N, C-alpha and C positions, 0 to 999 in steps of 0.2 A: 501533414495530416496522419501519415502512417505511424509516426512516433507516438502521437496521442492515442491512436487506436491500440497500439501495442501496450502502452501503459495501462489503459483501461482493462484490457484483457488480462494483464498481469495482476492487477488489483482483484479482478473477479476470480481468477484462479487461486490467488492467495486466500481470499475469504472462503471460497468453496472448500479448499483443503482444510482450513482451520475449523470451520463450523460443520463440515461434513464428516471429517474423520478425526482430526487431532483432539478437538474439545470433547466430543462425547465418548470416545474410546480410550484416550490416553490421559488427558488432563483431568477430567471430572472424576474418574474412579480413583485417581491417585491423590489429587489435591482438593477436590470438592469445589465449593462455590468461590473460594478465594482464587483458585487457579483459573477459573473461567473469567473472573474479573480481570486478572492480570493479562490473559490472552487477548481479551477484547481491547484493553488499553493499548497493548503492543500493536495489534492489528490496525487500530485507528491511527496510531503514530506513524506506522509504516506507510499507510495510505496517504496521510498528510505529507510525508516526506516525498513520496512519488509524485503527488500533485504539485508540490513546491518546485520540483525539478522542471515541470512544464513551464511554470512562470519564469524561472531563471533562464531557461533555454530561449524563451521569447525575448527577454531583455537582452541577452547576449547577441542574438541575431539582429536586433534593431540597432545596437551600438555598432556592430560591424558594418551594417548598411550605411550608417550615418558618417562613419569615419572615412576620410579620403584615402 
């Protein structure tokens, strides 16, 4: 359960940093709307990757329990 909580906190911190600092002060002034679109896509992909590791971890744990 703690691994899940840590991953949710990590996703929250990532998004807070991206949308609170990086996008408005770094990306938008330099790259405009295309930069924001790119950052949003990358953030979503990272979040999906982190969530996918939860699923893989559960599958790995179940196979270890089932093997003699």
